[in-house]
N, C-alpha and C positions, 0 to 999 in steps of 0.2 A: 075672888072672882077674876076670871081671865078677860083680857081686853078684847079678845076675838069674838066674844059672845054678844057684843052690843051693836049689832048691825042688822039692817033689814034682810029678810030672806033673799030678796032680789040681788043683793051684793054678793052673797054666797054663790048664787046661780051664775052671776056674771064672772066671778072669780073662777069657778069651775070651768067655764068656757074659755076664759082668757088664758088660764094656765095650760089649757089644751091647744092653744095656738090661735084663738079667735081674736083677730085685730079689732073687730067690731065691738066685742065685749070688753076688751082692754080699754078702748076709747070711751066706752060707756062708763066704766069705772072712773076714768079721769073726769069726764064731763059732768058726772053726777056728784063729784066731790069726794071720791074715795081713792086718792092717789096712792095711799098705803097699800091697798089691795092690788092695784096695778103694778106697783113696785114689787110686791110680794110675788106676783105671778112671773114677772121678769127675772127676779132673783132666782126662782126655782128653775127657770129656763137657762140659767148660767150668766146672767148679767150682774157682774160684780158691782157696778155703779149703782144699781138698784138696791143692793144690800147695804152699801154705804149710805145711800139716801135714807133708808129705813132707820139705820142706827143713828144717824145725825138729826133726824126730824121727829123724834119722839116715839118711834115704834121699835124699840130694841128687841122685844120678844119676837116680832116678825123677822127681823134681821138675823137674830140668833137661830131661829127655827130653820131658816134657809141654810145657814152654816152647819147646823146640826144634821139636817137631812143629807148634807154633803159630807158627813162624817168628820167634821172638824173637831178635834179632841177638846179644845177649850169650850166650844159651843156646847158639846154634849155634857161636859162637866157642869156648865152653867145651867143648862136645862134640867139636869138631874137634881141639882141643888135648889132649884126654884121652889118657893113655898107652895105654888100651885102645881100639882102633879100633872095637870092637863097638858102642859107644854111638852114635857118629855114624852108623854103618851102619844100626843099627836105626831111628834117627830118620829117616833118608832113605828107608829101606824103607817105613816107615809113611806116607810121603808118596807112595809108589808109584814111587820112582826105581829104574829097572831095574838100574843098576850096583850099587846097594846091596842089592837083592833077590838079585842074582847073588852078591854077596860073602857074604851070609848062607848061601846054598846051598853055595857053594864051601868055606866054613869049617865046614860041618856044623852049622849052627844051624837045623835044620829046624823045631823047635818055635817059634823066634822068627820064622821066616819066616811061619808060620801066624799068630802073634800080631801081626806087623806088618800083615798083610793085614786082620786083625780090627780093628786100630786105624784103618787107612785107611777101612774101611767105616763105623766109628763116627764118624770125623771128617766124612766126606761127609754122613752123616745129620744130624750136628750143624750143619754149615754150611747145609744145606737148611732145617733147623728154624729157625735163627736169621735167615735171610735170605729166606725164601720170600715171594713177592710179596704175598700176601694179608694178611700181618701188618702191621697199622697201628699206628703209634706216635702216641699222643695227647699 
């Protein structure tokens, strides 16, 4: 059983909004006792300290997921070899891989299908923000 399944639906909704950039939903996750989901959203948005926090505070799957979504080879290897195939499927679904999206749907992970799409959207915005042509480095 994966550790991401054990949360109220409201947490998933708040994460979906927080990863999309909502400071209000990010703060709600913190205020309601879900700092791991707040850190997960920040990690996806590029905050390396958030990833370290996840890894050091008992949420290794979430930290490795962020690294896997960012194509870190060791993380991908770890996710691929994890006994629960959910983690690798979620990682690949968050990258828009159709077989992984189908796997989540076939295994009735509808909420995580929505979250994978929200992560994908957030990653595309992050990449655009970090690499857009008019950003000059001095």
